[in-house]
C-alpha positions in Angstrom: -2.6 -2.7 8.6 -0.9 -5.9 10.6 2.1 -4.8 12.1 0.9 -4.4 15.9 2.2 -2.2 17.9 3.0 -0.1 15.0 0.0 -0.2 12.6 -3.0 -2.1 13.0 -6.9 -2.2 12.9 -8.8 -2.5 16.1 -11.8 -4.7 17.0 -14.0 -1.4 15.8 -12.4 -1.2 12.6 -10.5 1.7 13.8 -6.8 2.2 12.5 -4.5 2.6 15.3 -0.9 1.9 16.8 2.1 3.4 18.1 3.1 4.9 14.6 -0.5 5.8 13.6 -1.0 7.5 16.9 1.9 9.4 16.2 0.8 10.6 12.7 -2.4 11.7 14.3 -0.6 13.5 17.0 1.6 15.2 14.6 -1.0 15.9 11.9 -3.0 17.8 14.6 -0.3 19.9 15.4 -0.4 21.0 11.7 -4.2 21.3 11.5 -4.6 18.1 9.4 -7.3 15.2 9.8 -5.6 12.1 8.2 -7.8 9.6 6.2 -6.2 6.3 6.0 -5.7 4.2 3.1 -5.2 0.6 3.6 -2.6 -0.6 1.2 -0.5 -4.0 0.7 3.2 -3.1 1.6 3.8 -4.6 -1.8 2.0 -1.5 -3.4 3.3 1.0 -0.7 5.7 2.8 -3.0 3.7 2.5 -6.2 0.5 3.8 -4.6 2.4 6.6 -3.2 3.7 7.8 -6.5 0.3 7.0 -8.4 -1.0 10.1 -5.9 -3.2 7.2 -3.9 -2.4 9.0 -0.9 -0.2 12.3 0.0 2.6 10.1 2.1 2.8 6.6 3.6 3.3 5.5 7.2 3.5 1.8 7.6 7.0 1.1 9.4 8.7 1.9 6.2 12.6 1.3 7.1 15.1 3.6 5.7 17.1 1.1 3.7 19.8 2.5 1.2 18.1 1.6 -2.1 14.9 3.4 -0.6 16.9 6.6 0.4 19.3 6.7 -2.8 16.2 6.4 -5.1 14.1 9.3 -4.6 12.3 9.1 -7.7 11.0 5.3 -7.3 10.6 5.5 -3.6 10.0 9.0 -2.5 11.6 11.1 0.5 11.6 10.3 4.2 10.8 12.3 7.0 13.0 12.5 10.0 13.2 9.1 12.0 9.8 8.6 14.3 10.9 5.0 15.7 13.9 2.2 14.9 13.9 -1.7 15.5 16.2 -4.5 14.4 15.2 -7.6 13.0 14.4 -10.6 15.1 14.2 -14.4 14.3 11.5 -15.9 16.2 11.3 -20.0 16.6 9.1 -22.4 18.4 9.8 -22.3 22.3 11.5 -25.8 22.3 13.9 -25.0 19.2 14.7 -21.2 19.8 18.0 -21.6 21.8 19.1 -24.0 18.7 19.0 -21.0 16.0 21.9 -18.8 17.3 22.6 -17.6 13.8 21.3 -17.9 10.2 23.8 -20.7 9.6 21.6 -22.8 12.4 18.7 -22.6 9.9 20.5 -24.9 7.0 17.9 -27.0 5.5 15.0 -25.2 7.6 12.3 -23.0 6.2 12.4 -19.2 7.1 9.1 -17.1 6.8 9.2 -13.2 6.3 6.2 -11.0 6.1 5.8 -9.1 2.8 7.8 -9.0 -0.6 10.4 -6.1 -0.5 9.9 -5.7 3.4 13.3 -5.3 5.2 13.1 -8.9 6.6 12.9 -10.0 3.2 16.0 -8.1 2.2 17.7 -9.3 5.3 16.7 -13.0 4.4 18.1 -12.8 1.0 21.5 -11.4 2.4 22.0 -14.4 4.3 20.4 -16.8 1.7 24.0 -18.8 1.3 23.2 -20.1 5.3 21.1 -22.9 3.0 17.6 -22.0 4.3 14.2 -21.6 2.1 12.5 -18.6 2.1 8.9 -18.5 2.4 6.9 -15.2 1.9 3.7 -14.2 3.5 1.3 -11.4 2.7 0.9 -10.1 6.2 2.2 -10.6 9.8 -0.7 -12.6 11.1 -0.5 -15.4 8.3 3.4 -15.7 9.0 3.0 -16.0 12.8 0.2 -18.4 12.3 2.6 -20.4 9.9 5.3 -20.6 12.7 2.6 -21.7 15.2 1.5 -24.7 12.9 4.9 -25.6 12.0 4.7 -24.7 8.5 7.8 -22.7 8.7 10.7 -23.3 11.3 11.4 -19.6 12.0 9.9 -16.1 11.3 12.2 -13.2 10.5 10.2 -9.7 11.7 11.3 -6.5 13.1 11.9 -6.9 16.7 9.3 -4.5 18.2 6.4 -6.3 16.1 7.7 -9.7 16.9 8.0 -9.2 20.6 4.4 -7.8 20.6 2.9 -10.4 18.4 4.3 -13.3 20.7 3.7 -11.8 24.0 0.8 -14.2 24.8 2.2 -16.9 23.0 4.4 -18.8 25.4 4.9 -21.5 22.5 7.1 -18.9 20.5 10.3 -17.2 21.4 12.6 -14.8 20.2 15.9 -16.8 19.3 18.1 -13.5 18.2 18.5 -10.3 16.8 20.4 -9.9 13.8 23.4 -8.2 14.4 23.7 -4.5 13.1 20.2 -4.9 11.7 18.6 -1.9 13.5 17.3 0.7 11.0 15.2 3.7 11.7 12.0 4.3 10.0 10.0 7.8 9.0 7.1 8.6 6.6 7.6 9.0 2.9 6.1 11.8 0.7 6.6 11.9 -2.9 10.1 13.5 -3.9 9.8 17.4 -3.6 6.6 17.5 -1.8 7.0 20.5 0.7 4.5 19.4 2.8 7.3 16.9 4.0 9.3 19.7 5.9 6.3 21.2 7.6 6.1 17.4 9.1 9.5 17.3 9.8 9.3 20.2 11.8 6.1 19.0 13.7 7.8 15.6 14.5 10.6 17.4 15.9 8.1 19.9 18.2 6.3 16.5 19.2 9.4 15.0 20.4 10.4 17.9 22.3 7.1 18.8 24.0 6.8 15.2 25.2 3.9 14.1 22.8 5.7 11.4 21.0 7.6 10.1 24.3 4.1 9.7 25.7 2.6 7.8 22.8 5.6 5.6 23.1 5.1 4.6 26.9 1.5 3.9 26.1 2.4 1.4 23.6 5.7 -0.4 24.9 5.2 0.4 28.4 8.4 2.2 29.0 9.7 5.5 28.4 12.0 5.6 25.1 15.5 5.7 25.6 17.3 9.1 25.3 18.7 7.9 21.8 15.4 6.5 20.5 14.1 8.4 17.3 10.9 8.4 19.7 12.5 10.9 21.8 15.7 12.1 20.0 15.8 14.9 17.5 17.7 13.1 14.9 18.8 14.2 11.4 17.4 12.9 8.1 18.8 9.8 6.9 20.9 10.6 3.9 23.0 8.2 1.5 25.9 8.8 3.5 24.3 7.7 6.9 21.9 5.0 5.3 22.6 1.2 5.6 20.9 -2.3 4.8 
């Protein structure tokens, strides 16, 4: 859990963050107490299919390959959030990186093999940069601070939260058309998923999720944000990325 402010472990060793606060609030509505299992993102789906946990809540974006292959990836709930992909660079260089083409000959870091940032990087690899994968968000941004990579690609909300106290780092650009929603993933056919869908929507309507959003992001969610808006499940016809 290293995706502040979505999923993280605090100084006391407790799992917390926007997404996990929402998990707890929604589970409370259903009368469930959640036990968290810390798992590397690379094992997110294999752990689910192996019955290591009942569902996965780790900022998993509704990319088409995940939505289309339920046997391999499971089934998503309705969205609980969304974000685009942000490219972050040293402040002195940030203005010079306006597109992936500006990274020709440079090294771009991403967090976790198979992550959305990893997929976006691969989709733009013709720009001529070298991709380097890191096991977690902390090591990714540490490498950027130390100059071991020239830029880092990560979700917009995580990137902005990570660098909020790092004036030496700055977001260069948000990748166009990269915004995807994220939800929680159950094994295909699990009847508990629909119960969570209903409880998620109820928690939006009664203000529970919008209140949690403001706690973590400091502002009210926009009217169309999945933290507030009741949105349909992402399908093969509506997915992207």
